[in-house]
N, C-alpha and C positions, 0 to 999 in steps of 0.2 A: 617511503610509503608506509613503513612500520608505524610512524606517528599517526597517519590517517587511520590505520586499523585500530590502534589503541583508542583514538578519539571516538570512532564509530562504535567499538565494542563497549566503551564507557557509556555512550548515549543509549545503547540497547541494553545496558546492564548485563553484559555477558562477561564472564570470567574466562579469558583465553590464556593458555600457556604459550610459551615461545614457539612451539611447533605449529600450533593452530594459527598464531599470528603470521608465521612465515607462509603457511599454506594459503591463508586468506589473502595475504598480500600478493602472492603470485596469481591467484585467481582474479583479484581485482585488477591487476596489471593487464591480464589477458582481456578482460572486459573493456578496459579503457583503450587498449590497442585496437580492439575491434571497432569501438566507437569512432576512433580516428579514421579507420578505413571507411566507415560509413559516411563520415563527413566529407570524404573526397568524391562521393558520388554526385554527379550533376543532376540536381532536382529542379532546375530552373523552369522546365516545361511541365512540371507535375502540379496539378491543381490540388490545393490543400483540401483535406476531407475531415469531416467531423464524425463520420460513420463509415465502417468498412464496406457497406453495401450502398450503392446509389439507389435510393428508394424510388425515385422517379423513373429511372431506367429499368428497374426490375418490375415495375407495374404495381408496386405497393403504394396504396393511397393513404393509409393511416400509419401512425407511429407504431413501431415495433415495441415500444416501451409501454409497460402497464401503468395505469393511473395509480397514484397513491390513495389508499383507502384506509381511513382510521377505523380500527377495530377496538372494541372494549374487551378487556380481559379481566374477569372478575376474581380470579384466584391470585391476588398479589402475594399472599403469604407463601404460596408454592414457589413463586418466582424468587422471593427473598431467601428461601432456603438454599438457593444456589449461590448466593452472594457470600464472598469471604467475610464481609462485615455489613451490617445494616443498622439503621437507626430510625426508629418510628416505622414508617412505611416506605423508607427510601434506601437505596444502595448507598453505602458510605465508601467514598473513594478518597485517595490522597489528594491534597491540595496541589494543583499544578500551576496556578497563576500566583505570582509574587504577592 
């Protein structure tokens, strides 16, 4: 399991010492053991849900989600002041695609 912790910490760009790797390895094993327990539960008669509340049964007739609304923000310079790097009127970020 130590290899998995090293791989995950590398992906997350975390520097972990050996004691942290041991601690996180133990915690990850507990989580995976619990997931194994959950996999033994018989869910054959459970209807899959996409929302924790049955909207029809609760009497709600409209969606609980808000509509996306586009808003204009005129002070781009103030936003760019928070960026680690910017170029022209844009945030500058590291390249992530080959």
